[in-house]
C-alpha positions as CSV (number, residue, x, y, z in Angstrom):
1,M,-76.7,15.3,-32.9
2,K,-77.2,14.5,-29.1
3,F,-75.2,12.0,-27.0
4,A,-74.2,11.7,-23.3
5,C,-70.9,10.3,-22.0
6,Q,-68.6,10.3,-18.9
7,R,-66.6,13.5,-18.7
8,N,-63.3,11.7,-18.0
9,S,-63.6,9.4,-21.1
10,I,-64.0,12.2,-23.5
11,L,-61.5,14.5,-21.6
12,K,-58.8,12.0,-22.5
13,E,-59.4,11.7,-26.1
14,I,-59.8,15.5,-26.6
15,A,-56.6,16.3,-24.8
16,Q,-54.7,13.8,-26.9
17,A,-56.6,15.2,-30.1
18,L,-55.5,18.8,-29.4
19,D,-51.9,17.7,-30.0
20,F,-52.7,16.9,-33.8
21,T,-54.5,20.1,-34.4
22,S,-53.1,23.5,-35.7
23,Q,-53.7,26.2,-33.2
24,R,-52.0,29.0,-35.1
25,N,-55.2,30.3,-36.4
26,S,-58.4,29.7,-34.4
27,L,-60.6,30.3,-37.6
28,S,-58.9,27.5,-39.5
29,I,-60.7,24.1,-39.7
30,L,-57.4,22.5,-38.7
31,S,-58.0,23.9,-35.2
32,Y,-61.2,22.0,-34.9
33,V,-61.9,18.4,-33.9
34,L,-64.7,16.5,-35.6
35,L,-67.2,14.4,-33.5
36,E,-69.3,11.6,-35.2
37,T,-71.8,9.4,-33.3
38,V,-73.0,6.2,-35.1
39,D,-74.7,3.8,-32.8
40,N,-73.4,4.1,-29.5
41,R,-70.0,5.1,-30.3
42,L,-68.4,8.5,-30.7
43,T,-65.4,8.8,-33.1
44,I,-63.1,11.6,-32.7
45,K,-60.8,12.9,-35.5
46,A,-58.2,15.7,-35.6
47,T,-55.5,16.7,-38.2
48,D,-53.0,19.3,-39.1
49,Q,-52.7,17.9,-42.4
50,K,-49.1,16.5,-41.7
51,M,-50.5,14.3,-38.8
52,G,-53.7,12.7,-38.1
53,F,-55.7,11.2,-35.2
54,T,-58.8,9.0,-34.9
55,S,-60.3,7.4,-31.7
56,S,-63.5,6.2,-30.6
57,I,-65.3,5.6,-27.2
58,E,-68.7,4.4,-26.0
59,V,-71.2,7.0,-25.5
60,E,-75.1,7.0,-25.1
61,T,-76.3,8.2,-28.5
62,I,-79.7,10.0,-28.3
63,E,-79.6,11.3,-32.1
64,E,-76.7,10.3,-34.6
65,G,-74.9,13.0,-36.3
66,S,-71.7,14.8,-37.0
67,L,-70.1,18.3,-36.5
68,C,-66.8,20.2,-35.8
69,L,-65.8,22.1,-32.5
70,Y,-62.9,24.4,-31.8
71,C,-60.8,21.8,-30.0
72,D,-58.9,24.1,-27.5
73,K,-62.0,25.6,-26.0
74,L,-63.8,22.3,-25.9
75,L,-60.9,20.9,-23.9
76,G,-61.1,23.9,-21.7
77,I,-64.6,23.5,-21.0
78,L,-64.1,19.8,-20.3
79,R,-61.3,20.3,-17.9
80,N,-63.6,22.5,-15.9
81,M,-66.5,20.5,-15.8
82,P,-67.4,18.3,-12.8
83,D,-66.7,14.7,-13.0
84,D,-70.3,13.8,-14.3
85,T,-72.1,12.9,-17.1
86,I,-71.8,15.4,-19.9
87,I,-74.6,16.0,-22.5
88,F,-73.9,17.4,-26.0
89,E,-76.8,18.6,-27.9
90,E,-76.8,20.3,-31.4
91,K,-79.0,23.3,-31.6
92,G,-78.7,24.9,-35.1
93,E,-75.2,26.4,-35.3
94,L,-74.6,25.9,-31.5
95,V,-73.8,23.0,-29.5
96,T,-74.7,22.9,-26.0
97,V,-72.3,21.0,-23.5
98,S,-73.8,20.7,-20.2
99,S,-73.8,18.5,-16.9
100,A,-76.5,16.0,-16.2
101,S,-76.7,16.8,-12.4
102,R,-75.8,20.4,-12.2
103,P,-76.9,23.5,-13.7
104,I,-73.7,24.1,-15.9
105,E,-74.1,25.0,-19.7
106,F,-71.9,26.2,-22.4
107,D,-72.7,26.9,-26.0
108,L,-70.2,26.5,-28.4
109,R,-70.3,27.4,-32.3
110,S,-69.9,24.4,-34.5
111,V,-68.8,23.9,-38.2
112,G,-70.3,21.4,-40.6
113,K,-68.5,18.3,-41.1
114,E,-68.2,18.8,-44.9
115,K,-65.4,21.5,-44.2
116,F,-63.1,19.0,-42.4
117,P,-60.3,17.8,-44.3
118,P,-60.3,14.1,-45.0
119,L,-57.7,12.0,-43.2
120,Q,-55.5,9.4,-44.5
121,V,-56.8,6.0,-44.7
122,D,-54.7,2.9,-43.7
123,T,-56.3,0.4,-46.1
124,N,-54.1,-2.4,-47.7
125,H,-51.2,-1.9,-45.3
126,T,-49.4,-4.7,-43.5
127,Y,-49.0,-3.8,-39.7
128,F,-46.5,-5.6,-37.4
129,S,-46.6,-5.3,-33.6
130,L,-44.2,-4.2,-31.2
131,S,-43.7,-4.0,-27.4
132,Q,-44.7,-0.3,-26.6
133,K,-41.9,-0.4,-23.8
134,D,-39.3,-1.5,-26.3
135,F,-40.4,0.9,-29.0
136,F,-40.4,3.9,-26.6
137,E,-37.1,3.0,-25.0
138,M,-35.7,3.2,-28.6
139,I,-37.1,6.6,-28.9
140,E,-35.7,7.8,-25.7
141,Q,-32.3,6.7,-26.4
142,T,-32.1,8.6,-29.9
143,I,-34.5,11.4,-30.1
144,F,-32.6,13.9,-28.2
145,A,-29.8,13.8,-30.9
146,I,-32.0,14.9,-33.9
147,S,-31.4,18.3,-35.4
148,D,-33.8,21.5,-34.9
149,D,-32.5,23.3,-38.0
150,E,-35.2,23.3,-40.2
151,T,-32.8,23.7,-43.2
152,R,-31.5,20.4,-42.5
153,Y,-35.1,18.8,-42.6
154,F,-33.7,15.3,-43.2
155,M,-32.2,15.3,-39.7
156,N,-35.3,16.6,-38.0
157,G,-36.7,12.8,-37.4
158,L,-35.3,9.6,-36.5
159,Y,-34.1,7.0,-39.0
160,L,-35.8,3.7,-38.8
161,E,-34.5,0.5,-40.6
162,Q,-35.2,-3.1,-40.3
163,E,-32.1,-5.3,-39.7
164,S,-32.1,-9.1,-39.4
165,T,-34.3,-9.9,-36.1
166,G,-34.7,-6.3,-35.0
167,L,-35.1,-2.3,-35.7
168,V,-32.4,0.1,-35.9
169,M,-33.1,3.7,-34.9
170,V,-30.7,6.5,-35.3
171,G,-30.7,10.4,-34.4
172,T,-28.3,12.9,-35.4
173,D,-27.6,16.5,-35.7
174,G,-24.3,16.3,-37.4
175,K,-22.3,16.9,-34.1
176,R,-23.6,13.8,-32.3
177,L,-25.1,10.4,-33.2
178,S,-27.3,8.2,-31.1
179,Y,-27.9,4.5,-32.1
180,I,-29.8,1.7,-30.9
181,N,-30.4,-1.8,-32.5
182,R,-33.4,-3.5,-30.5
183,K,-34.1,-7.3,-31.1
184,F,-37.8,-8.4,-31.2
185,E,-38.9,-12.0,-30.8
186,D,-41.8,-11.6,-33.3
187,G,-40.5,-11.2,-36.9
188,I,-40.5,-7.9,-38.5
189,P,-41.4,-7.7,-42.3
190,S,-38.9,-6.0,-44.5
191,F,-39.4,-2.3,-45.2
192,A,-37.4,0.4,-47.0
193,P,-35.7,2.7,-44.4
194,V,-37.8,5.8,-43.4
195,I,-37.3,9.0,-41.4
196,I,-40.0,9.6,-38.9
197,P,-40.5,13.3,-37.7
198,G,-39.5,13.8,-34.0
199,K,-42.5,15.7,-33.3
200,F,-44.8,12.7,-34.1
201,L,-42.5,10.3,-32.1
202,N,-42.8,12.5,-29.2
203,L,-46.6,12.5,-29.3
204,L,-46.7,8.9,-29.8
205,K,-44.6,8.2,-26.6
206,K,-46.7,10.9,-24.7
207,Q,-49.9,8.9,-25.8
208,G,-48.7,5.5,-25.1
209,T,-48.7,3.8,-21.7
210,E,-45.6,1.7,-22.2
211,E,-47.8,-1.4,-21.6
212,G,-49.1,-3.7,-24.2
213,Q,-48.3,-3.6,-27.7
214,L,-48.6,-1.2,-30.5
215,A,-49.1,-1.9,-34.3
216,I,-47.0,0.0,-37.1
217,A,-47.6,0.1,-40.8
218,L,-45.3,2.0,-43.2
219,D,-45.1,3.0,-46.7
220,E,-43.0,5.3,-48.6
221,N,-44.9,8.5,-47.5
222,I,-46.7,7.6,-44.1
223,I,-46.5,5.9,-40.8
224,F,-49.8,4.7,-39.3
225,V,-49.7,3.6,-35.7
226,K,-52.4,1.8,-33.7
227,M,-52.8,1.7,-30.0
228,G,-55.9,0.5,-28.3
229,T,-58.9,2.3,-30.1
230,Q,-56.6,5.2,-31.5
231,L,-55.0,5.3,-34.9
232,I,-52.7,8.1,-35.5
233,Y,-50.4,8.9,-38.4
234,S,-47.8,11.2,-40.0
235,N,-46.2,12.2,-43.1
236,L,-42.7,10.9,-43.3
237,I,-39.7,13.1,-43.9
238,K,-38.3,13.0,-47.4
239,G,-34.5,13.4,-48.0
240,Q,-31.4,11.5,-47.8
241,F,-30.2,10.5,-44.2
242,P,-26.5,10.7,-43.5
243,N,-24.7,7.5,-43.9
244,Y,-24.4,6.9,-40.1
245,R,-22.3,3.8,-40.5
246,R,-19.4,5.8,-41.8
247,V,-19.5,7.8,-38.3
248,I,-19.4,4.7,-36.3
249,P,-15.7,4.1,-35.3
250,A,-14.3,0.7,-36.3
251,S,-12.2,0.4,-33.2
252,Q,-11.3,2.6,-30.2
253,P,-8.4,1.5,-28.2
254,N,-8.8,3.6,-25.2
255,I,-11.5,2.8,-22.8
256,A,-12.4,4.6,-19.4
257,K,-15.1,3.2,-17.3
258,F,-16.8,5.4,-14.6
259,S,-19.8,5.6,-12.5
260,I,-22.8,7.2,-14.4
261,N,-24.0,9.2,-11.2
262,D,-20.5,10.4,-10.4
263,M,-20.1,11.9,-14.0
264,N,-23.7,13.3,-13.9
265,E,-23.0,15.1,-10.9
266,A,-19.7,16.5,-11.8
267,L,-20.9,17.8,-15.0
268,K,-23.9,19.5,-13.2
269,R,-21.4,21.2,-10.9
270,V,-18.7,22.3,-13.4
271,S,-21.2,23.4,-16.0
272,L,-22.2,25.9,-13.6
273,L,-19.3,28.1,-14.5
274,V,-19.3,27.4,-18.4
275,E,-20.0,30.5,-20.0
276,N,-19.2,30.3,-23.6
277,K,-22.0,29.8,-26.2
278,A,-20.6,26.6,-27.3
279,K,-21.0,25.0,-23.6
280,R,-17.6,23.7,-24.0
281,L,-15.8,21.9,-21.1
282,F,-12.9,19.7,-20.8
283,I,-12.6,16.1,-19.8
284,N,-9.0,14.9,-18.9
285,I,-8.7,11.3,-18.9
286,K,-5.8,9.9,-16.9
287,E,-4.8,6.7,-15.2
288,G,-7.5,6.1,-12.6
289,E,-9.1,9.5,-12.9
290,I,-11.3,11.8,-14.9
291,V,-10.8,15.5,-14.5
292,V,-13.9,17.6,-15.6
293,S,-13.2,21.2,-15.7
294,S,-14.4,24.5,-17.3
295,E,-12.5,27.3,-19.2
296,E,-11.4,30.2,-17.0
297,S,-13.8,33.0,-17.4
298,E,-14.6,36.3,-15.6
299,Y,-16.4,34.7,-13.0
300,G,-13.9,32.0,-12.3
301,Q,-13.3,28.2,-12.9
302,A,-14.7,24.9,-11.9
303,Q,-13.0,21.4,-11.7
304,E,-14.0,18.1,-10.3
305,I,-12.1,14.7,-10.2
306,I,-14.1,11.3,-10.5
307,E,-12.6,7.9,-10.3
308,C,-12.4,5.6,-13.4
309,E,-10.9,2.4,-14.6
310,Y,-8.2,3.5,-17.2
311,E,-4.9,2.5,-18.1
312,G,-3.1,4.6,-20.9
313,E,-1.6,7.9,-22.1
314,S,-3.5,10.8,-20.7
315,C,-5.8,12.5,-23.2
316,E,-7.8,15.9,-22.8
317,I,-10.9,16.3,-24.9
318,A,-13.2,19.4,-25.4
319,L,-16.9,18.8,-25.4
320,N,-20.2,20.4,-25.4
321,Y,-21.3,19.3,-22.2
322,L,-24.9,18.8,-23.1
323,Y,-23.7,16.1,-25.5
324,L,-22.8,14.3,-22.5
325,T,-25.4,15.0,-19.9
326,T,-28.4,14.3,-22.1
327,P,-27.3,10.5,-23.1
328,L,-26.0,10.0,-19.6
329,R,-29.5,10.8,-18.1
330,N,-31.2,8.0,-20.3
331,M,-28.4,5.6,-19.8
332,E,-29.2,2.3,-17.7
333,G,-27.3,0.8,-15.0
334,E,-24.5,2.2,-12.8
335,M,-21.3,2.3,-15.0
336,G,-20.6,4.0,-18.3
337,S,-17.7,4.1,-20.5
338,I,-15.9,6.6,-22.8
339,S,-14.1,5.1,-25.7
340,F,-11.6,7.2,-27.8
341,T,-8.7,7.1,-30.2
342,D,-7.4,10.6,-29.7
343,S,-8.6,14.1,-28.7
344,N,-9.5,15.0,-32.2
345,K,-11.6,12.1,-33.2
346,A,-15.0,11.0,-32.3
347,I,-15.7,9.5,-29.0
348,T,-18.1,6.8,-28.1
349,L,-20.3,7.1,-24.9
350,A,-21.8,3.7,-23.9
351,P,-23.1,1.8,-20.8
352,D,-20.9,-0.8,-19.1
353,P,-21.6,-3.7,-19.7
354,Q,-22.5,-2.7,-23.3
355,K,-26.1,-2.9,-24.2
356,D,-27.8,-2.4,-27.6
357,Y,-27.2,1.3,-27.8
358,F,-24.4,3.8,-27.8
359,H,-23.9,7.7,-28.4
360,I,-21.1,9.1,-30.7
361,V,-19.9,12.7,-29.9
362,M,-17.6,14.9,-32.1
363,P,-15.0,16.6,-30.0
364,M,-14.3,20.5,-30.1
365,Q,-11.0,22.1,-30.8
366,I,-8.8,22.7,-27.9
367,D,-7.3,26.2,-28.2
């Protein structure tokens, strides 16, 4: 095997492939990347056996072949090579990686292709196309709400279902819930609801450009995504996702509207004196104002008042402040709203005017 290519073109692909390898054990074949040359194209494959990555780039093939290289070391070499033509040449059990114009040479030990595990094949799957920007916005509005508790594995991903002319995506950890229902002009074929691992969606967003389209295919076990010359996939999470519709309040008569920036700044300042592990602070909603305050501690107490549009009875609600700051950071526009019934029931956080997403937070007990 021998080929030449531009350093930057292969660097980008190897950097993305690394995310799909398992780096826990450098001796495992799952920490390697498979390189195959056919004609003047190099195919790059990686897998940790839960997710998979395939991509291809143009190269100058001098001798066709295939082999596996330790991905992390290969990436380190490429990052430190000059922006030049790079030559890969197989020499027995070693692969020489060298610069075409400078006296730089690395020898890496290779492993035969036959030891590399097979990747999932996407034959006979029906794809549908979505705007990268829209799909990534759906991920942004929900992924922070998923659980990191592995014993509740069915909450470690985002729930995706097809609904009328769009897609619904939901994330929850049992204490908060984020929901978005995005409409798409192109029809989306019907599919059974799925739970997509959060890690895969984060990698998908990391690898995307938010420009153009991506194509998705789903079956009961796997999600495939095509972006440009890349095909990536992941096993889906098995399990029963909570009935999120039961959590969404039918009506909440009390609505307070406020500046998102003012609320973010108040939460940032007041949280400096939040010492309890539960990260609890209080919001006291009154006519014309919201009082944000921390509990008294050995270090002191903080309080800030922001203006709001609200008419009704005063209500004090205790909350984990991160459950407010995280969705507010992702919220579009200048104004937001808090809707509630009373201090013991779920509140709804949403932009004002309303858009296609909202966030539900369960309050904490007030001592």
